[in-house]
The first five atom37 places (N, CA, C, CB, O) and aatype in JSON, in Angstrom:
{
  "aatype": [12, 13, 6, 16, 19, 19, 19, 7, 0, 3, 6, 15, 0, 16, 0, 0, 6, 0, 19, 1, 19, 0, 9, 6, 10, 19, 11, 10, 16, 3, 7, 5, 10, 8, 9, 19, 16, 0, 18, 11, 14, 7, 5, 10, 8, 15, 14, 0, 7, 3, 6, 13, 15, 7, 15, 10, 15, 15, 0, 3, 10, 0, 5, 2, 19, 10, 0, 3, 10, 0, 15, 1, 0, 1, 15, 7, 7, 19, 0, 19, 5, 0, 8, 10, 11, 3, 0, 7, 14, 0, 3, 0, 9, 4, 3, 19, 0, 16, 5, 19, 11, 0, 3, 19, 9, 19, 19, 7, 2, 11, 7, 12, 5, 7, 12, 1, 1, 19, 10, 7, 15, 19, 14, 2, 15, 19, 0, 8, 5, 0, 14, 4, 0, 19, 10, 9, 0, 13, 16, 16],
  "atom_mask": [
    [1, 1, 1, 1, 1],
    [1, 1, 1, 1, 1],
    [1, 1, 1, 1, 1],
    [1, 1, 1, 1, 1],
    [1, 1, 1, 1, 1],
    [1, 1, 1, 1, 1],
    [1, 1, 1, 1, 1],
    [1, 1, 1, 0, 1],
    [1, 1, 1, 1, 1],
    [1, 1, 1, 1, 1],
    [1, 1, 1, 1, 1],
    [1, 1, 1, 1, 1],
    [1, 1, 1, 1, 1],
    [1, 1, 1, 1, 1],
    [1, 1, 1, 1, 1],
    [1, 1, 1, 1, 1],
    [1, 1, 1, 1, 1],
    [1, 1, 1, 1, 1],
    [1, 1, 1, 1, 1],
    [1, 1, 1, 1, 1],
    [1, 1, 1, 1, 1],
    [1, 1, 1, 1, 1],
    [1, 1, 1, 1, 1],
    [1, 1, 1, 1, 1],
    [1, 1, 1, 1, 1],
    [1, 1, 1, 1, 1],
    [1, 1, 1, 1, 1],
    [1, 1, 1, 1, 1],
    [1, 1, 1, 1, 1],
    [1, 1, 1, 1, 1],
    [1, 1, 1, 0, 1],
    [1, 1, 1, 1, 1],
    [1, 1, 1, 1, 1],
    [1, 1, 1, 1, 1],
    [1, 1, 1, 1, 1],
    [1, 1, 1, 1, 1],
    [1, 1, 1, 1, 1],
    [1, 1, 1, 1, 1],
    [1, 1, 1, 1, 1],
    [1, 1, 1, 1, 1],
    [1, 1, 1, 1, 1],
    [1, 1, 1, 0, 1],
    [1, 1, 1, 1, 1],
    [1, 1, 1, 1, 1],
    [1, 1, 1, 1, 1],
    [1, 1, 1, 1, 1],
    [1, 1, 1, 1, 1],
    [1, 1, 1, 1, 1],
    [1, 1, 1, 0, 1],
    [1, 1, 1, 1, 1],
    [1, 1, 1, 1, 1],
    [1, 1, 1, 1, 1],
    [1, 1, 1, 1, 1],
    [1, 1, 1, 0, 1],
    [1, 1, 1, 1, 1],
    [1, 1, 1, 1, 1],
    [1, 1, 1, 1, 1],
    [1, 1, 1, 1, 1],
    [1, 1, 1, 1, 1],
    [1, 1, 1, 1, 1],
    [1, 1, 1, 1, 1],
    [1, 1, 1, 1, 1],
    [1, 1, 1, 1, 1],
    [1, 1, 1, 1, 1],
    [1, 1, 1, 1, 1],
    [1, 1, 1, 1, 1],
    [1, 1, 1, 1, 1],
    [1, 1, 1, 1, 1],
    [1, 1, 1, 1, 1],
    [1, 1, 1, 1, 1],
    [1, 1, 1, 1, 1],
    [1, 1, 1, 1, 1],
    [1, 1, 1, 1, 1],
    [1, 1, 1, 1, 1],
    [1, 1, 1, 1, 1],
    [1, 1, 1, 0, 1],
    [1, 1, 1, 0, 1],
    [1, 1, 1, 1, 1],
    [1, 1, 1, 1, 1],
    [1, 1, 1, 1, 1],
    [1, 1, 1, 1, 1],
    [1, 1, 1, 1, 1],
    [1, 1, 1, 1, 1],
    [1, 1, 1, 1, 1],
    [1, 1, 1, 1, 1],
    [1, 1, 1, 1, 1],
    [1, 1, 1, 1, 1],
    [1, 1, 1, 0, 1],
    [1, 1, 1, 1, 1],
    [1, 1, 1, 1, 1],
    [1, 1, 1, 1, 1],
    [1, 1, 1, 1, 1],
    [1, 1, 1, 1, 1],
    [1, 1, 1, 1, 1],
    [1, 1, 1, 1, 1],
    [1, 1, 1, 1, 1],
    [1, 1, 1, 1, 1],
    [1, 1, 1, 1, 1],
    [1, 1, 1, 1, 1],
    [1, 1, 1, 1, 1],
    [1, 1, 1, 1, 1],
    [1, 1, 1, 1, 1],
    [1, 1, 1, 1, 1],
    [1, 1, 1, 1, 1],
    [1, 1, 1, 1, 1],
    [1, 1, 1, 1, 1],
    [1, 1, 1, 1, 1],
    [1, 1, 1, 0, 1],
    [1, 1, 1, 1, 1],
    [1, 1, 1, 1, 1],
    [1, 1, 1, 0, 1],
    [1, 1, 1, 1, 1],
    [1, 1, 1, 1, 1],
    [1, 1, 1, 0, 1],
    [1, 1, 1, 1, 1],
    [1, 1, 1, 1, 1],
    [1, 1, 1, 1, 1],
    [1, 1, 1, 1, 1],
    [1, 1, 1, 1, 1],
    [1, 1, 1, 0, 1],
    [1, 1, 1, 1, 1],
    [1, 1, 1, 1, 1],
    [1, 1, 1, 1, 1],
    [1, 1, 1, 1, 1],
    [1, 1, 1, 1, 1],
    [1, 1, 1, 1, 1],
    [1, 1, 1, 1, 1],
    [1, 1, 1, 1, 1],
    [1, 1, 1, 1, 1],
    [1, 1, 1, 1, 1],
    [1, 1, 1, 1, 1],
    [1, 1, 1, 1, 1],
    [1, 1, 1, 1, 1],
    [1, 1, 1, 1, 1],
    [1, 1, 1, 1, 1],
    [1, 1, 1, 1, 1],
    [1, 1, 1, 1, 1],
    [1, 1, 1, 1, 1],
    [1, 1, 1, 1, 1],
    [1, 1, 1, 1, 1]
  ],
  "atom_positions": [
    [[-2.03, 11.42, -18.64], [-0.34, 11.58, -17.63], [-1.57, 10.73, -16.28], [0.66, 14.2, -17.07], [-2.76, 10.4, -16.29]],
    [[-0.46, 10.69, -15.28], [-1.13, 9.83, -13.45], [-2.07, 11.05, -13.32], [0.37, 9.64, -11.54], [-1.7, 12.22, -13.25]],
    [[-3.87, 10.38, -13.28], [-4.37, 11.6, -12.32], [-4.81, 10.37, -11.7], [-5.56, 13.02, -12.79], [-5.79, 10.83, -11.11]],
    [[-4.8, 9.4, -11.46], [-5.4, 7.68, -10.78], [-4.48, 6.84, -10.45], [-6.25, 6.68, -11.79], [-4.01, 5.88, -11.06]],
    [[-4.14, 7.48, -8.95], [-2.25, 6.51, -8.78], [-2.75, 5.65, -7.51], [-0.29, 7.87, -8.12], [-3.16, 6.44, -6.66]],
    [[-2.88, 4.22, -7.04], [-2.95, 3.61, -6.78], [-1.54, 2.92, -5.55], [-3.43, 3.37, -7.84], [-1.31, 1.83, -6.07]],
    [[-1.14, 2.96, -5.02], [-0.57, 2.55, -3.67], [-0.33, 1.51, -2.71], [-0.97, 3.01, -3.15], [-0.63, 1.84, -1.56]],
    [[0.13, 0.32, -2.85], [0.4, -0.53, -1.79], [1.6, 0.52, -0.82], [0.0, 0.0, 0.0], [2.52, 1.32, -1.0]],
    [[0.63, -0.33, 0.53], [0.81, 0.28, 1.93], [1.16, -0.06, 2.45], [0.25, 0.58, 2.6], [0.31, -0.82, 2.92]],
    [[2.85, -0.33, 3.45], [2.33, -1.36, 5.33], [2.7, -0.31, 5.76], [3.25, -3.04, 6.28], [2.78, 0.86, 5.37]],
    [[3.13, -1.45, 7.51], [4.12, -0.15, 8.33], [5.42, -0.42, 7.76], [4.29, -0.22, 10.24], [6.27, -0.93, 8.48]],
    [[5.62, -0.22, 6.89], [7.77, -0.08, 6.94], [7.98, 1.36, 6.1], [9.0, -1.83, 5.64], [7.33, 2.16, 5.44]],
    [[9.37, 1.1, 6.62], [9.28, 2.22, 5.83], [9.62, 2.49, 4.59], [9.73, 2.93, 6.3], [9.76, 3.69, 4.38]],
    [[9.89, 1.43, 3.24], [9.43, 1.4, 1.95], [8.94, 1.45, 1.87], [9.39, 1.0, 1.28], [8.91, 1.78, 0.68]],
    [[7.49, 1.42, 2.37], [5.59, 1.97, 2.24], [5.84, 3.62, 2.0], [4.31, 1.66, 4.2], [5.83, 4.4, 1.04]],
    [[6.03, 3.67, 3.3], [5.72, 5.58, 3.78], [7.2, 6.53, 3.02], [5.85, 5.87, 6.29], [7.6, 7.67, 3.3]],
    [[7.78, 5.51, 1.95], [8.49, 6.17, 0.94], [8.14, 5.6, -0.28], [9.9, 6.13, 1.13], [8.77, 5.89, -1.29]],
    [[7.29, 4.91, -0.3], [6.89, 4.79, -1.62], [5.23, 5.49, -1.82], [7.01, 3.13, -1.98], [4.71, 5.81, -2.88]],
    [[4.65, 5.58, -0.46], [3.36, 7.01, -0.48], [3.82, 8.37, -0.2], [2.13, 6.87, 0.77], [3.14, 9.36, 0.05]],
    [[5.49, 8.23, -0.32], [5.57, 9.9, -0.69], [5.86, 10.21, -2.38], [7.05, 10.66, 0.28], [5.69, 11.18, -3.12]],
    [[6.29, 9.14, -2.51], [6.77, 8.93, -4.85], [5.06, 9.19, -4.81], [7.62, 6.35, -6.06], [4.54, 10.11, -5.44]],
    [[4.44, 8.42, -4.14], [2.16, 8.65, -4.52], [1.96, 9.94, -5.34], [0.79, 9.12, -2.6], [1.74, 10.24, -6.51]],
    [[2.21, 10.85, -3.6], [1.19, 12.01, -3.39], [1.84, 13.07, -3.95], [0.76, 12.34, -1.89], [1.24, 14.14, -4.03]],
    [[3.81, 12.89, -4.66], [4.65, 13.78, -5.23], [3.66, 13.13, -6.57], [6.57, 13.64, -5.04], [2.78, 13.97, -6.8]],
    [[3.56, 12.17, -7.31], [2.68, 12.59, -8.61], [1.97, 12.95, -8.28], [2.2, 11.92, -9.52], [1.65, 14.04, -8.75]],
    [[1.35, 12.51, -7.48], [-0.53, 13.1, -7.4], [-0.93, 14.94, -7.67], [-1.2, 12.76, -5.34], [-1.84, 15.5, -8.3]],
    [[0.29, 15.48, -6.81], [0.59, 16.59, -6.51], [0.02, 17.03, -8.09], [2.18, 16.82, -5.94], [-1.04, 17.5, -8.52]],
    [[1.66, 16.48, -8.83], [2.07, 17.2, -9.85], [0.89, 17.24, -11.64], [3.67, 16.47, -9.96], [1.25, 17.84, -12.65]],
    [[-0.55, 16.34, -11.5], [-1.59, 16.42, -12.02], [-2.95, 16.71, -11.42], [-1.56, 15.53, -12.53], [-4.03, 16.74, -12.01]],
    [[-2.62, 16.98, -9.75], [-4.31, 17.67, -8.78], [-4.76, 17.04, -9.25], [-5.2, 19.12, -8.76], [-5.65, 17.54, -9.95]],
    [[-4.6, 15.04, -9.36], [-5.33, 13.78, -9.1], [-6.15, 13.33, -8.42], [0.0, 0.0, 0.0], [-7.12, 14.04, -8.15]],
    [[-6.09, 12.22, -8.0], [-7.07, 10.58, -7.13], [-5.57, 10.21, -5.92], [-7.48, 8.4, -8.95], [-4.45, 10.68, -6.08]],
    [[-5.73, 9.84, -5.47], [-4.42, 9.16, -4.34], [-5.89, 8.04, -4.16], [-3.54, 10.48, -2.37], [-7.08, 8.34, -4.16]],
    [[-5.1, 6.46, -3.99], [-5.39, 5.28, -3.82], [-4.77, 4.57, -2.59], [-5.11, 4.72, -4.94], [-3.7, 3.96, -2.69]],
    [[-5.45, 4.67, -1.47], [-3.72, 3.94, -0.91], [-4.38, 2.39, -0.49], [-2.72, 5.0, 1.03], [-5.56, 2.36, -0.14]],
    [[-3.63, 1.17, -0.54], [-4.29, -0.16, -0.33], [-3.85, -0.35, 0.34], [-4.41, -1.12, -0.98], [-2.81, 0.27, 0.11]],
    [[-3.63, -1.21, 1.95], [-3.71, -1.76, 2.54], [-4.44, -3.43, 2.74], [-3.87, -0.93, 2.92], [-5.62, -3.63, 3.03]],
    [[-3.26, -4.65, 2.45], [-4.18, -5.37, 2.43], [-4.03, -6.18, 4.14], [-4.06, -6.26, 0.99], [-3.13, -5.91, 4.93]],
    [[-4.52, -6.62, 4.26], [-4.29, -7.59, 5.26], [-5.27, -9.11, 6.04], [-4.07, -6.64, 6.15], [-6.5, -9.18, 6.08]],
    [[-4.08, -10.38, 6.72], [-4.51, -11.31, 7.46], [-5.61, -11.08, 7.72], [-3.93, -11.54, 8.4], [-5.74, -9.89, 7.44]],
    [[-6.51, -11.45, 8.07], [-8.01, -11.51, 9.1], [-7.01, -12.92, 10.46], [-10.2, -12.59, 7.68], [-6.58, -14.04, 10.19]],
    [[-6.98, -12.29, 11.6], [-6.91, -13.3, 12.79], [-6.36, -12.04, 13.87], [0.0, 0.0, 0.0], [-6.17, -10.86, 13.59]],
    [[-6.19, -12.61, 14.96], [-6.28, -12.25, 16.38], [-4.36, -11.44, 16.23], [-6.67, -14.05, 17.72], [-3.62, -11.94, 15.38]],
    [[-3.82, -10.25, 17.13], [-2.84, -10.24, 17.59], [-2.54, -10.52, 19.34], [-2.53, -9.17, 17.07], [-3.5, -10.23, 20.05]],
    [[-1.51, -10.96, 19.92], [-1.27, -12.03, 21.25], [-0.32, -10.9, 21.37], [-0.69, -13.97, 21.19], [0.52, -10.53, 20.55]],
    [[-0.71, -10.25, 22.92], [0.24, -9.94, 23.59], [1.5, -11.26, 23.92], [-0.46, -9.35, 24.74], [1.05, -12.39, 24.1]],
    [[3.0, -11.07, 24.0], [3.82, -12.55, 24.47], [3.17, -11.53, 25.82], [6.07, -13.12, 24.09], [2.07, -11.32, 25.3]],
    [[3.13, -11.06, 26.63], [2.49, -10.79, 28.66], [1.57, -11.37, 28.39], [1.98, -9.13, 29.59], [1.18, -12.14, 29.27]],
    [[0.75, -11.33, 27.11], [-0.43, -11.96, 28.16], [-2.26, -11.17, 29.12], [0.0, 0.0, 0.0], [-3.4, -11.43, 29.5]],
    [[-1.18, -10.13, 28.98], [-1.72, -8.47, 29.83], [-3.0, -8.49, 29.39], [-0.91, -6.75, 29.31], [-3.19, -9.62, 28.95]],
    [[-4.04, -7.78, 29.26], [-5.96, -7.0, 29.45], [-5.86, -6.99, 28.32], [-6.59, -5.3, 30.22], [-7.01, -6.75, 27.93]],
    [[-5.1, -7.11, 27.31], [-4.98, -5.9, 25.58], [-5.31, -7.1, 24.99], [-3.12, -4.93, 24.76], [-6.15, -7.11, 24.09]],
    [[-4.71, -8.27, 25.41], [-3.91, -9.69, 24.54], [-5.02, -9.98, 23.94], [-3.2, -11.19, 25.42], [-5.98, -10.38, 24.6]],
    [[-5.07, -9.86, 22.81], [-6.22, -10.47, 21.47], [-7.23, -9.32, 21.8], [0.0, 0.0, 0.0], [-8.19, -9.93, 21.33]],
    [[-7.71, -8.29, 22.17], [-8.28, -7.88, 22.08], [-8.11, -6.36, 20.57], [-8.41, -7.95, 23.4], [-8.85, -5.39, 20.46]],
    [[-6.57, -6.81, 19.4], [-6.83, -6.2, 18.16], [-6.49, -7.28, 17.46], [-6.13, -4.93, 17.79], [-5.98, -8.38, 17.68]],
    [[-6.99, -6.55, 16.38], [-7.07, -7.97, 14.79], [-6.13, -7.25, 14.22], [-8.74, -8.26, 13.45], [-5.82, -6.09, 14.47]],
    [[-5.47, -8.34, 13.09], [-4.51, -7.22, 12.25], [-5.19, -6.18, 11.44], [-3.59, -7.92, 11.18], [-4.58, -5.15, 11.15]],
    [[-7.26, -6.54, 10.81], [-7.24, -5.83, 10.68], [-7.48, -4.63, 10.77], [-7.21, -6.1, 10.45], [-7.51, -3.84, 9.83]],
    [[-7.8, -4.26, 12.7], [-7.06, -2.43, 13.19], [-5.94, -2.33, 12.69], [-6.69, -1.98, 14.87], [-5.59, -1.25, 12.23]],
    [[-5.24, -3.25, 12.67], [-3.57, -2.82, 13.13], [-3.39, -2.01, 10.88], [-1.93, -5.25, 13.86], [-3.24, -0.81, 10.69]],
    [[-3.44, -2.6, 10.21], [-4.38, -2.6, 9.27], [-4.75, -0.59, 8.76], [-5.8, -3.61, 10.12], [-4.06, 0.26, 8.2]],
    [[-5.93, -0.59, 9.24], [-7.03, 0.12, 9.67], [-6.32, 1.21, 10.24], [-8.0, -0.61, 10.58], [-6.46, 2.32, 9.73]],
    [[-5.59, 1.05, 11.24], [-4.8, 2.84, 12.11], [-3.02, 2.7, 11.17], [-4.42, 2.61, 15.05], [-2.53, 3.77, 10.82]],
    [[-2.5, 1.86, 10.96], [-1.89, 1.85, 9.25], [-2.2, 2.34, 8.59], [-1.87, 1.02, 8.46], [-1.11, 2.75, 8.18]],
    [[-3.37, 3.09, 7.52], [-4.08, 3.06, 6.52], [-4.35, 5.12, 6.97], [-5.53, 1.59, 6.57], [-4.21, 6.25, 6.51]],
    [[-4.78, 4.39, 8.09], [-5.06, 6.33, 8.12], [-4.7, 6.95, 8.48], [-5.81, 7.03, 8.46], [-5.0, 8.09, 8.11]],
    [[-3.47, 6.69, 9.82], [-2.41, 7.16, 9.04], [-1.69, 7.88, 7.9], [-2.22, 6.66, 8.96], [-1.2, 9.01, 7.94]],
    [[-1.7, 7.07, 6.95], [-0.48, 7.28, 5.28], [-2.14, 8.14, 5.2], [0.29, 5.25, 3.55], [-2.02, 8.87, 6.18]],
    [[-3.06, 8.34, 4.82], [-4.15, 8.72, 4.54], [-4.18, 10.46, 4.89], [-5.1, 7.77, 5.3], [-4.37, 11.43, 4.15]],
    [[-3.88, 10.3, 6.52], [-4.12, 11.85, 6.59], [-2.71, 13.08, 6.5], [-4.89, 12.01, 8.14], [-2.74, 14.31, 6.58]],
    [[-1.19, 11.79, 6.26], [-0.29, 12.12, 5.88], [-0.23, 12.82, 4.2], [0.37, 11.07, 6.22], [0.19, 13.91, 3.8]],
    [[-0.72, 11.94, 3.65], [-1.92, 12.57, 1.93], [-2.0, 13.71, 2.41], [-3.87, 11.89, 1.46], [-1.35, 14.72, 2.16]],
    [[-2.97, 13.5, 3.25], [-4.05, 14.92, 3.13], [-3.2, 16.32, 3.49], [-5.51, 14.8, 4.44], [-2.79, 17.14, 2.68]],
    [[-3.08, 16.34, 4.82], [-1.68, 16.73, 4.67], [-1.23, 17.96, 4.07], [-1.11, 15.84, 4.02], [-1.49, 19.15, 4.27]],
    [[-0.38, 17.26, 3.19], [0.52, 17.39, 1.98], [-0.58, 17.71, 0.62], [0.0, 0.0, 0.0], [-0.22, 18.36, -0.37]],
    [[-1.47, 17.35, 0.72], [-2.95, 18.27, -0.04], [-3.3, 18.09, -1.21], [0.0, 0.0, 0.0], [-3.37, 18.76, -2.23]],
    [[-3.69, 16.21, -0.63], [-3.9, 15.62, -2.06], [-4.83, 14.67, -1.89], [-2.67, 15.01, -2.75], [-4.58, 14.07, -0.85]],
    [[-6.03, 14.13, -2.55], [-7.57, 13.65, -2.08], [-7.03, 12.68, -2.81], [-9.21, 14.4, -2.44], [-6.48, 12.54, -3.9]],
    [[-7.5, 11.68, -1.35], [-6.91, 10.53, -1.13], [-8.06, 9.74, -0.12], [-5.38, 10.8, -0.51], [-8.6, 10.14, 0.91]],
    [[-8.2, 8.49, -0.84], [-9.2, 7.72, -0.36], [-8.6, 6.31, -0.05], [-10.35, 7.69, -1.34], [-7.48, 6.32, -0.56]],
    [[-8.82, 5.08, 0.56], [-7.43, 4.88, 1.28], [-8.87, 3.53, 1.51], [-6.41, 6.28, 2.84], [-10.05, 3.78, 1.75]],
    [[-8.29, 2.3, 1.35], [-8.88, 0.78, 0.86], [-7.75, 0.31, 1.82], [-8.84, 0.17, -1.1], [-6.56, 0.56, 2.02]],
    [[-8.89, -0.65, 2.4], [-8.49, -1.66, 3.11], [-9.2, -2.84, 2.8], [-8.55, -1.38, 4.37], [-10.42, -3.01, 2.82]],
    [[-8.09, -3.81, 2.44], [-8.57, -5.2, 1.78], [-8.18, -6.71, 2.44], [-7.94, -5.2, 0.29], [-6.95, -6.82, 2.39]],
    [[-8.63, -7.56, 2.88], [-8.54, -8.69, 3.07], [-8.21, -9.76, 2.52], [-9.14, -8.81, 3.31], [-8.94, -10.76, 2.57]],
    [[-6.92, -9.74, 1.84], [-6.02, -10.59, 0.56], [-4.43, -10.53, 0.66], [-6.37, -9.86, -1.03], [-3.42, -10.17, 1.27]],
    [[-4.76, -10.87, 0.06], [-2.29, -10.74, -0.61], [-3.1, -9.1, -0.7], [0.0, 0.0, 0.0], [-4.21, -8.6, -0.89]],
    [[-1.53, -8.68, -0.38], [-0.7, -7.6, -1.29], [-1.08, -6.82, -2.81], [0.5, -8.34, -1.6], [-1.65, -5.75, -3.0]],
    [[-0.54, -7.75, -3.73], [-0.52, -7.68, -4.76], [-1.91, -7.52, -5.29], [0.18, -8.57, -5.12], [-2.47, -6.67, -5.98]],
    [[-2.34, -8.79, -4.66], [-3.66, -9.01, -5.19], [-4.24, -7.76, -5.14], [-4.48, -10.04, -4.47], [-4.29, -7.03, -6.14]],
    [[-4.79, -7.38, -3.8], [-5.45, -6.52, -2.76], [-4.95, -4.45, -3.63], [-4.41, -7.12, -0.65], [-5.72, -3.5, -3.56]],
    [[-3.89, -4.41, -4.14], [-3.74, -3.61, -4.73], [-3.73, -3.07, -6.46], [-3.03, -3.61, -4.17], [-3.86, -1.9, -6.85]],
    [[-3.46, -4.79, -7.66], [-3.68, -4.87, -8.79], [-5.75, -4.99, -8.45], [-2.6, -6.25, -9.53], [-6.32, -4.48, -9.41]],
    [[-6.34, -5.3, -7.82], [-8.08, -5.49, -7.73], [-8.7, -3.72, -7.2], [-8.58, -7.06, -6.09], [-9.86, -3.35, -7.39]],
    [[-7.79, -3.03, -6.66], [-8.43, -1.44, -6.5], [-7.57, -0.83, -7.37], [-8.4, -0.62, -4.91], [-7.83, 0.37, -7.53]],
    [[-6.39, -1.34, -8.14], [-6.22, -0.82, -9.13], [-7.46, -0.7, -10.96], [-4.96, -1.47, -9.1], [-7.52, 0.04, -11.94]],
    [[-8.0, -1.63, -10.58], [-8.47, -2.47, -11.6], [-10.44, -1.62, -11.73], [-8.23, -4.54, -10.92], [-11.28, -1.39, -12.6]],
    [[-10.24, -1.42, -10.09], [-11.89, -1.22, -9.89], [-11.55, 0.54, -9.67], [-12.83, -2.3, -8.18], [-12.59, 1.19, -9.83]],
    [[-10.24, 1.45, -9.31], [-11.05, 2.41, -9.85], [-10.69, 3.62, -11.18], [-11.35, 3.04, -8.66], [-10.96, 4.81, -11.28]],
    [[-9.94, 2.63, -12.11], [-9.08, 2.79, -13.28], [-8.21, 3.36, -13.1], [-9.47, 3.26, -14.23], [-8.31, 4.56, -13.33]],
    [[-6.76, 2.78, -12.54], [-5.61, 3.94, -11.77], [-4.74, 4.22, -13.27], [-4.28, 3.06, -10.13], [-4.46, 3.14, -13.78]],
    [[-4.44, 4.97, -13.8], [-3.14, 5.22, -14.28], [-1.87, 4.28, -14.19], [-2.83, 6.29, -13.71], [-1.12, 3.61, -14.91]],
    [[-2.06, 4.61, -12.99], [-0.71, 4.22, -12.16], [-1.09, 3.46, -11.51], [0.05, 5.1, -11.36], [-2.28, 3.27, -11.27]],
    [[0.78, 2.19, -10.58], [0.63, 1.81, -9.52], [1.9, 1.75, -8.7], [-0.01, 0.76, -9.65], [2.92, 1.22, -9.15]],
    [[1.85, 2.28, -7.5], [2.74, 2.5, -6.85], [3.43, 1.9, -5.94], [2.53, 3.16, -6.58], [2.78, 1.76, -4.9]],
    [[4.35, 1.54, -5.92], [5.53, 0.64, -5.08], [6.16, 0.9, -4.17], [6.46, 0.3, -5.59], [5.32, 1.57, -3.56]],
    [[6.72, 0.91, -3.77], [8.15, -0.19, -3.34], [8.93, -0.96, -3.65], [0.0, 0.0, 0.0], [8.38, -1.73, -4.43]],
    [[10.61, -1.42, -3.39], [11.32, -1.87, -3.84], [11.9, -3.13, -2.34], [12.15, -0.68, -4.54], [12.66, -4.09, -2.28]],
    [[11.29, -2.62, -1.66], [11.21, -3.85, -1.12], [10.9, -5.37, -1.34], [10.71, -3.62, -0.54], [9.8, -5.74, -1.72]],
    [[12.2, -6.44, -1.0], [12.47, -7.16, -2.35], [12.84, -8.03, -3.69], [0.0, 0.0, 0.0], [13.07, -9.12, -4.2]],
    [[12.66, -6.19, -3.86], [13.03, -6.88, -5.4], [15.3, -6.89, -5.05], [12.17, -5.14, -7.37], [16.16, -6.09, -5.41]],
    [[15.35, -7.59, -4.62], [16.93, -7.71, -4.24], [17.67, -9.72, -4.34], [16.98, -6.94, -2.17], [17.21, -10.59, -3.6]],
    [[18.4, -9.91, -5.02], [19.08, -11.27, -4.36], [17.09, -12.72, -4.01], [0.0, 0.0, 0.0], [16.11, -12.27, -4.6]],
    [[17.01, -13.14, -3.77], [16.38, -14.58, -4.43], [15.2, -14.53, -3.91], [17.08, -16.06, -4.09], [14.6, -15.59, -4.07]],
    [[14.56, -13.62, -3.27], [13.02, -12.72, -3.36], [12.62, -12.65, -4.54], [12.99, -11.2, -2.91], [11.74, -13.16, -5.22]],
    [[14.0, -11.44, -4.73], [13.58, -10.9, -6.89], [13.19, -11.75, -8.01], [14.98, -10.36, -7.85], [12.57, -11.59, -9.06]],
    [[14.08, -13.26, -7.09], [13.47, -13.69, -8.44], [12.19, -15.38, -7.7], [15.32, -14.28, -9.88], [11.36, -16.01, -8.36]],
    [[12.64, -15.6, -5.97], [11.38, -16.04, -6.34], [10.44, -15.1, -5.74], [11.12, -17.43, -5.95], [10.78, -14.22, -6.53]],
    [[9.55, -14.52, -5.02], [8.69, -13.68, -5.88], [8.38, -12.77, -4.98], [0.0, 0.0, 0.0], [7.96, -13.39, -4.0]],
    [[8.35, -11.37, -4.73], [7.63, -10.2, -4.08], [6.68, -9.23, -4.52], [8.4, -9.52, -3.7], [6.35, -9.14, -5.71]],
    [[6.05, -8.25, -3.3], [4.51, -8.06, -4.43], [4.95, -6.71, -4.93], [2.57, -7.94, -3.55], [4.15, -5.87, -4.5]],
    [[6.15, -6.01, -5.85], [6.5, -5.03, -6.87], [6.55, -6.14, -7.62], [7.76, -3.99, -6.79], [5.73, -5.89, -8.51]],
    [[7.19, -7.77, -7.95], [7.35, -8.21, -8.69], [5.45, -8.6, -9.34], [8.48, -9.13, -8.24], [4.83, -8.66, -10.4]],
    [[5.24, -8.77, -7.88], [3.82, -9.56, -8.76], [2.79, -8.59, -8.94], [2.99, -10.91, -7.89], [1.9, -8.9, -9.73]],
    [[2.73, -7.72, -8.49], [2.02, -6.86, -9.24], [2.56, -5.62, -10.16], [1.24, -6.42, -8.38], [1.9, -4.58, -10.08]],
    [[3.96, -5.64, -11.21], [4.13, -5.81, -11.62], [3.58, -6.35, -13.1], [4.49, -5.89, -10.94], [3.21, -5.83, -14.15]],
    [[3.86, -8.43, -12.3], [2.88, -8.88, -13.64], [1.89, -8.88, -13.19], [2.98, -10.17, -14.39], [2.06, -9.59, -12.2]],
    [[0.47, -8.45, -13.2], [-0.14, -8.88, -13.0], [-1.21, -6.95, -13.09], [0.28, -10.01, -11.89], [-2.4, -6.67, -13.23]],
    [[-0.61, -6.57, -13.02], [-1.42, -4.66, -12.97], [-1.93, -4.95, -14.15], [-0.29, -2.84, -13.01], [-1.61, -5.79, -14.98]],
    [[-3.03, -3.91, -14.13], [-3.52, -3.76, -15.05], [-3.57, -1.85, -15.94], [-4.71, -4.49, -14.56], [-4.43, -1.12, -16.45]],
    [[-1.88, -1.79, -15.64], [-1.71, -0.23, -15.81], [-0.06, -0.2, -15.98], [-2.36, 0.78, -14.31], [0.67, -1.18, -16.17]],
    [[0.25, 0.83, -15.9], [1.52, 1.2, -15.19], [2.11, 0.43, -14.9], [1.54, 1.79, -14.25], [1.61, -0.7, -14.86]],
    [[3.85, 0.66, -14.46], [3.51, 0.52, -12.09], [5.24, 1.17, -13.06], [3.22, -2.1, -10.24], [5.94, 1.25, -14.06]],
    [[4.95, 1.48, -11.56], [6.99, 2.98, -11.01], [6.87, 1.85, -9.26], [6.32, 6.56, -10.4], [6.19, 1.76, -8.24]],
    [[7.95, 1.28, -9.88], [8.63, 0.56, -8.38], [9.68, 1.59, -7.78], [9.6, -1.07, -8.71], [10.88, 1.6, -8.04]],
    [[9.1, 2.35, -7.03], [10.16, 3.32, -6.34], [11.12, 2.76, -5.62], [9.62, 4.22, -5.45], [11.09, 1.61, -5.19]],
    [[12.17, 3.7, -5.44], [13.73, 2.99, -5.52], [13.25, 3.62, -3.72], [15.6, 3.86, -6.91], [12.73, 4.64, -3.25]],
    [[13.67, 2.61, -3.31], [13.5, 2.71, -1.58], [14.36, 2.54, -0.9], [12.73, 1.93, -0.94], [14.6, 3.51, -0.19]],
    [[15.32, 1.27, -0.68], [16.32, 1.09, -0.26], [17.4, 2.06, -0.24], [16.55, 0.2, -0.7], [18.49, 1.77, 0.26]]
  ]
}
């Protein structure tokens, strides 16, 4: 069964729903949840040019998102490990899935409609390179 579940997440509502679905899967098996957040290195800049301009990196933002999602999972009674990766989202998700020998990867269906479905999206890329089963959660 799906005892080791990997879910890819960012700050979007779609990702939050994918995490919710992953939490429910893990509860069924008393398994382990791995939440993956990918980022591209860089500094975030405030358009106002205030004193905090450049003080927060994309890694910091991704770490905050990851900590919030992991906290939600723990609050739901789920064992969780958080993974912050400097990589593209699909590569990061599949790399972690390979490392932890995941039974299933959960991703939201963001980008699975219209031209993005044809040209590529994170769920589509994950589905094509995953080392295990993939559950694409309906989120829109």
